[in-house]
C-alpha positions in Angstrom: -0.5 4.2 2.4 3.3 5.7 1.6 4.8 5.3 -1.7 8.1 4.6 -2.7 10.5 4.5 -5.5 8.7 2.5 -8.2 5.5 2.0 -5.9 3.7 5.1 -6.7 -0.4 5.9 -7.6 -1.7 5.0 -10.9 -2.0 8.4 -11.7 1.7 8.8 -11.8 2.5 6.4 -14.2 2.7 8.4 -17.1 4.4 11.3 -15.9 8.0 12.0 -16.1 10.3 10.4 -13.7 11.5 14.0 -12.2 7.6 14.9 -11.6 6.2 11.7 -10.3 9.3 11.3 -7.8 8.3 15.0 -6.5 4.8 14.4 -6.7 5.3 11.1 -4.2 7.5 13.1 -1.9 4.9 15.8 -1.2 1.8 13.2 -1.4 3.9 11.4 1.5 4.4 14.5 3.4 0.7 15.3 3.1 -0.4 11.5 4.3 1.7 11.9 7.1 -0.2 15.5 8.1 -3.3 13.1 7.9 -4.8 14.2 4.6 -6.9 11.6 2.8 -4.9 9.8 0.2 -6.9 10.8 -2.8 -6.4 14.4 -2.1 -2.6 13.9 -1.6 -2.5 11.8 -4.6 -3.9 14.8 -6.7 -2.3 17.9 -4.6 1.1 15.9 -4.9 0.7 15.8 -8.7 -0.6 19.5 -9.0 2.5 21.1 -6.6 4.9 19.0 -8.3 4.2 20.3 -11.7 4.1 23.8 -10.2 7.3 23.2 -8.6 9.5 22.3 -12.0 7.4 24.9 -13.7 8.7 27.6 -11.8 11.8 25.9 -11.7 12.0 26.4 -15.5 10.8 29.8 -15.1 13.9 31.0 -13.0 16.3 29.2 -15.4 15.1 31.1 -18.0 15.1 34.3 -16.1 18.4 33.6 -15.1 20.0 32.8 -18.5 18.5 35.8 -20.4 20.3 38.2 -17.6 
């Protein structure tokens, strides 16, 4: 079942909005590829956190140059 704005897995409820939106985007893409729902939810959240962590690190590096 794909998720949309305001309709997302309960495990995303307490996540910051930007992480929740990115995780939903990733999970939906995984569902389209045939990934099981539970795995798509967990992977979406993990990859969204990684995405923003890397983005923050790039920003810090750029600021220190």
